[in-house]
Structure formats: structure tokens, C-alpha cells
C-alpha positions in Angstrom: -26.8 92.1 -82.1 -23.2 92.1 -80.6 -23.1 95.9 -81.0 -26.4 96.2 -79.1 -25.2 94.0 -76.1 -22.2 96.2 -76.0 -24.2 99.3 -75.7 -26.5 97.8 -73.0 -23.3 96.7 -71.0 -22.3 100.3 -71.3 -25.1 101.5 -69.0 -23.7 99.2 -66.1 -20.1 100.0 -67.0 -20.9 103.9 -67.1 -21.2 103.8 -63.0 -18.0 101.8 -62.6 -14.5 103.3 -62.3 -12.1 102.2 -64.9 -9.4 101.4 -62.3 -9.6 97.7 -61.9 -5.7 97.5 -62.2 -4.8 100.3 -60.2 -4.0 100.3 -56.5 -6.6 101.7 -54.3 -8.6 101.4 -51.1 -10.3 97.8 -51.1 -14.1 97.6 -51.1 -15.7 96.4 -47.8 -17.5 92.8 -47.8 -20.7 94.8 -48.3 -19.3 96.1 -51.3 -18.9 99.4 -49.9 -17.1 101.7 -52.7 -18.6 99.6 -55.6 -21.3 101.8 -57.5 -24.7 100.7 -58.2 -26.9 102.1 -60.9 -29.8 103.2 -58.5 -30.0 104.1 -54.9 -29.5 101.2 -52.5 -31.6 100.8 -49.2 -31.1 98.2 -46.3 -33.7 96.2 -44.6 -33.1 94.7 -41.1 -33.8 91.1 -40.7 -32.8 88.2 -38.3 -31.6 84.8 -39.9 -31.1 82.1 -37.6 -30.6 84.4 -34.8 -28.4 86.6 -36.3 -29.3 90.0 -37.1 -28.5 90.9 -40.7 -29.3 93.7 -43.4 -30.8 93.0 -46.9 -29.7 95.6 -49.6 -32.2 96.3 -52.2 -32.9 98.7 -55.1 -36.5 99.9 -55.6 -36.9 101.6 -59.0 -39.9 103.2 -59.9 -41.1 103.8 -63.6 -42.1 107.0 -65.2 -45.5 105.6 -66.0 -46.4 102.9 -63.7 -48.4 99.8 -65.0 -49.5 98.8 -61.6 -47.1 95.7 -61.7 -44.0 94.7 -59.8 -40.9 92.6 -60.8 -38.5 91.3 -58.5 -35.0 90.6 -60.0 -33.2 87.7 -58.3 -29.2 87.6 -59.1 -26.8 84.7 -59.8 -23.9 83.7 -57.4 -21.0 85.3 -59.1 -22.7 88.8 -59.6 -23.9 91.7 -57.7 -27.4 92.9 -58.2 -26.1 95.9 -60.2 -25.5 93.4 -63.4 -29.4 93.8 -63.7 -29.1 97.5 -64.8 -30.1 97.0 -68.4 -33.0 94.6 -67.6 -34.2 97.3 -64.9 -34.2 99.9 -67.7 -36.1 97.8 -70.0 -38.8 96.9 -67.3 -39.3 100.6 -66.1 -39.7 101.7 -69.7 -42.6 99.0 -70.0 -44.1 100.5 -66.8 -43.0 97.8 -64.1 -41.7 98.8 -60.9 -38.6 96.6 -60.1 -37.2 95.6 -56.9 -33.9 94.3 -57.0 -32.5 92.7 -53.8 -29.0 91.6 -52.8 -29.7 88.0 -51.0 -28.1 87.8 -47.6 -24.5 86.5 -48.2 -24.3 88.4 -51.5 -23.3 92.0 -52.8 -24.2 94.8 -50.5 -26.0 92.6 -48.0 -24.7 91.1 -44.7 -22.3 88.3 -44.7 -23.7 86.0 -42.0 -21.4 83.8 -39.9 -24.0 80.9 -40.2 -24.9 78.8 -43.3 -27.0 80.1 -46.2 -30.3 78.1 -47.2 -32.9 78.7 -49.6 -35.6 78.8 -47.4 -34.1 81.6 -45.4 -33.5 83.4 -48.5 -37.1 82.8 -49.7 -38.4 84.1 -46.5 -36.2 87.3 -46.6 -37.5 87.9 -50.2 -41.0 87.8 -48.8 -40.2 90.0 -46.0 -39.2 92.5 -48.3 -42.2 92.7 -50.4 -44.1 92.9 -47.0 -42.0 95.7 -46.1 -42.5 97.5 -49.4 -46.2 96.6 -49.2 -46.3 94.3 -52.2 -49.0 91.5 -52.4 -47.9 89.7 -55.5 -45.1 90.1 -57.9 -43.6 88.7 -61.0 -40.2 87.1 -60.8 -37.3 87.3 -63.2 -34.4 85.0 -61.8 -30.8 84.3 -63.2 -28.4 81.4 -62.5 -28.7 80.6 -58.7 -31.5 83.0 -58.4 -33.3 80.5 -60.5 -33.1 78.0 -57.8 -34.3 80.5 -55.2 -37.0 81.4 -57.6 -38.1 77.9 -57.9 -38.3 77.6 -53.9 -40.3 80.7 -53.9 -42.8 79.6 -56.2 -43.2 76.4 -54.4 -43.3 77.9 -50.9 -45.4 81.2 -51.7 -47.4 80.4 -54.9 -49.9 83.0 -54.0 -47.4 85.7 -54.0 -46.2 85.1 -57.5 -47.8 86.0 -60.9 -45.1 84.8 -63.3 -42.0 82.9 -62.8 -39.3 83.6 -65.5 -36.3 81.4 -65.2 -33.3 83.0 -67.3 -30.4 80.4 -67.6 -31.2 78.9 -64.1 -28.8 76.6 -62.6 -30.2 73.7 -60.3 -32.0 71.9 -63.6 -30.2 68.6 -62.3 -29.0 67.2 -59.0 -25.3 68.0 -58.8 -25.0 65.3 -56.1 -25.6 62.5 -58.6 -22.4 63.5 -60.3 -20.2 65.4 -57.6 -18.8 63.6 -54.3 -19.3 65.8 -51.3 -16.6 68.2 -50.7 -15.6 69.6 -47.3 -16.1 73.3 -46.9 -12.5 73.8 -45.7 -11.2 72.3 -49.0 -13.2 74.7 -51.0 -12.3 77.6 -48.8 -8.7 76.7 -49.7 -9.3 76.5 -53.4 -11.3 79.7 -53.4 -8.7 81.7 -51.6 -6.0 80.5 -54.1 -8.0 81.8 -57.1 -6.2 84.7 -58.8 -8.1 87.3 -60.7 -7.1 85.9 -64.2 -8.0 82.4 -63.0 -11.5 83.7 -62.3 -11.6 85.7 -65.4 -11.2 82.3 -67.4 -13.8 80.7 -65.2 -16.3 83.4 -66.3 -15.5 83.2 -69.8 -15.5 79.3 -70.0 -18.8 78.9 -67.7 -20.5 82.2 -68.5 -20.1 83.8 -72.0 -17.0 83.5 -74.1 -18.6 85.8 -76.3 -18.4 88.7 -74.1 -15.6 90.9 -74.6 -12.8 90.6 -71.9 -13.1 94.2 -70.5 -16.8 93.8 -70.1 -16.2 91.0 -67.6 -13.9 93.1 -65.7 -16.3 94.8 -63.6 -17.5 91.3 -62.1 -13.8 90.5 -61.4 -13.3 93.6 -59.7 -16.4 93.2 -57.5 -14.9 90.0 -56.2 -11.1 90.6 -56.0 -10.9 94.1 -54.6 -12.6 92.8 -51.5 -9.5 90.6 -51.0 -7.7 93.6 -49.4 -10.5 93.9 -46.9 -9.8 93.0 -43.1 -13.1 91.2 -43.2 -12.4 89.3 -46.3 -12.3 85.6 -44.6 -16.0 86.3 -43.6 -17.0 87.3 -47.3 -15.0 84.0 -48.6 -17.0 81.8 -46.1 -20.3 83.1 -47.2 -19.4 82.8 -50.8 -18.4 79.2 -50.0 -21.7 78.8 -48.4 -23.5 79.4 -51.1 -21.8 76.8 -53.1 -22.5 74.4 -50.5 -26.3 75.5 -50.6 -26.4 74.9 -54.2 -25.2 71.3 -53.7 -26.9 70.3 -50.6 -30.3 72.0 -51.5 -31.3 70.8 -54.8 -34.6 72.1 -56.5 -34.7 70.1 -59.6 -37.3 67.7 -57.9 -39.6 70.6 -57.2 -39.7 72.2 -60.5 -42.3 69.9 -62.0 -44.6 70.8 -59.2 -44.8 74.5 -60.1 -48.2 75.0 -61.5 -48.0 78.8 -62.0 -47.0 80.3 -65.5 -43.3 79.8 -65.9 -40.9 80.5 -69.0 -37.5 79.3 -69.1 -35.2 81.4 -71.3 -32.1 79.6 -72.0 -28.7 80.3 -74.0 -28.1 77.5 -76.3 -24.5 77.4 -75.3 -25.0 77.6 -71.7 -23.4 74.5 -70.0 -22.7 75.8 -66.7 -22.7 73.0 -64.1 -21.5 73.9 -60.5 -19.0 71.3 -59.3 -18.2 69.9 -62.6 -14.4 69.8 -62.1 -14.8 67.7 -59.0 -16.9 65.0 -60.9 -15.4 61.7 -62.1 -13.9 62.5 -65.6 -16.4 60.1 -67.2 -19.3 62.0 -65.8 -18.3 65.5 -66.4 -19.8 65.5 -70.3 -23.4 64.5 -69.1 -23.6 67.8 -66.9 -24.7 71.0 -67.9 -26.9 70.1 -70.8 -29.2 73.1 -69.6 -31.3 74.0 -72.6 -32.3 70.3 -73.1 -33.0 70.0 -69.3 -34.9 73.1 -69.3 -37.1 71.6 -72.2 -37.6 68.4 -70.7 -38.7 70.1 -67.2 -41.1 72.4 -68.9 -42.8 69.4 -70.7 -43.7 68.2 -67.4 -45.1 71.1 -66.0 -48.8 72.3 -66.5 -48.1 75.7 -67.4 -44.5 76.4 -68.6 -42.5 76.7 -71.8 -39.0 76.8 -72.6 -37.2 79.0 -75.1 -33.6 78.6 -76.1 -31.8 81.5 -77.9 -28.9 80.5 -80.2 -25.5 82.1 -79.8 -26.1 82.8 -76.2 -24.5 81.5 -73.1 -25.3 81.7 -69.4 -25.4 85.2 -69.4 -28.4 85.2 -71.7 -29.8 88.7 -70.9 -26.5 90.1 -71.6 -25.7 88.1 -74.4 -28.9 88.5 -76.3 -30.8 91.6 -74.9 -33.1 92.3 -77.7 -34.3 88.4 -78.1 -34.3 88.2 -74.2 -36.4 91.5 -73.8 -38.7 90.5 -76.2 -39.6 87.0 -74.7 -39.7 88.8 -71.1 -42.3 91.5 -72.0 -44.4 89.3 -74.1 -44.4 86.5 -71.2 -45.2 89.1 -68.6 -48.0 90.6 -70.6 -49.8 87.3 -70.8 
């Protein structure tokens, strides 16, 4: 299984130069210079009066089945990390639309705050632009929170909602005191590449070999040499405040459409846990149990837990994830 995961990782890594440690021109804050596995298009939008551009990949299958899947990325990863899942879905006949949300990846970094409602409207605007009336959603991590908001706000546009190791299955405000944005900016700016590597290995997947985490570290830290890095950093911190200030857990039981949680048994990611009182930290991040409890409250949901998998469940256990995903979408 681990060899299979490594092979699928190679699909992504094959497009990325092996020069993370070398001195080179920094990426732009739109990840200019960082390769994606498929062509990237840009959709002009306006968010809160500010012109922005939403980057996306639109990948057609060789033998279309007439269905469309939208992939929603997490906070710490560019949309390129979906490469193995795009291939799996394409091989099954699905057209796959993969946006970078505003504030992330190759999309614009706005000067204003990020909000899930804006990101949901942006995603619907993208589907309208592409002439897509209904789609399935496969969403990971922060993308899971956005998927919930989309399913609640636009239920008639969504056929299936697959939440892959989503965050937001608990209200982090119940554990973590509010933290000023300037303090978070200061802490994030001090973070080193090695410190970030430890974060990813601890919070996401300690099983993934260190060299396979390197592209994600590179995507973040080679931006640091850009003159526009402070604007990138503010957008990144705004996304963390959005997670904290705009919980979706209270909306999840209200989703009526077909919903599948695919959880890694070892996924205990809980944003903000280091800032929680020490006595409360062990209560946070029981994500597999939280997913099962939420699914039990929903009219048309189930939760599957994959053993020996963490927060990057679709990369940790690709064969099982793909089996569950394709079976769910076929219903």
C-alpha cells in the first residue's frame, strides 16, 4: 500500500523541480514559477469591491460520462496536490474542475478578509462560467468547510458531497481563545521551513516520507523572497481566522443531500490547538469519531474510516480512498 502511495505521489512530483534547497528566483505570490500538472486558467471576479482572479484547472476525460467533479483544496496545499485524484476521476469518465480559491495557490491574494460565503459564491460563479448546472464535490480539509457552506447555500447545484478528512467538525471557539491577527502574522513570519515540515508531519501525515512533503514546503517558503510576500502572508493568516470565526459544524447536520465522510483513523488535526488551554487540547481533533457522530445525525450520510491513514487520506491510502470515492459517486 505504501509503495502504491509513493507511486501516485510521483505523478505530482514529476512536474516539480528537485531544487528546493537551491538558490533560485522566488515564486510570485500567485505561485508563478511553481508548476501545476494541467493548464491553469484565470476567471476575473470581484470580491467585496476588489477585482480578483480565480485560477482553476478544467480537465476533460478521454471518455466522458457526462458528470463533473469539483475538487476543493485545503489550506496548506496548492490545488496541484489533487493530481492523483484528477487522474483517477478522469479515468472513470469524470470532467474535473479544480479551482484555487481566492487567497490560495495561483489565485489572487486580496487585501480584504476571506469569508466562506465569498468563496462559495466564487465557486458557483466558476461553474456558471463553465456552463455547469450541477456537480459533485470532493473536498479536503479547509475545502470540506467550504463544501459544507456550498451544500447549504446551493443545494440544487450539488449531486454528491464527499468530505475527505475535513476540518471544522467541531467549533474551535469552544477550546481556543481568540488570537489577534497581528500576533498570528508575527508567529507565521517566524516559522522556518524545518518548523513547517514538522507541522505537516505532525498534523497531516507522519507516514509520508519527508522528501514527498518537500514540494508543499517549497510552495510556501520560496514565496518568502517575493517583494509581495507580506500580502501573501496576510491572506494566509486571514484564512486561519476564517476557520476560527466562521464555524460550519452547526450546519453539517442540516445537509440533506448524499454525503460521505472519508476519514483517516490517525487524523487528529485541530487548527489552533497549540493556543488552547493545555487541559482542553486532548479533547480536540478526534476527527473520525466526530465524523461518525455527525453522519448519524444526517438524513443521507455515512462515514468511512481508513486505518493507518492521516489527514492526507487520499494520498495516504489511495487505493481504498479511490474505491470509496468512485462507489459513492456512482450511487
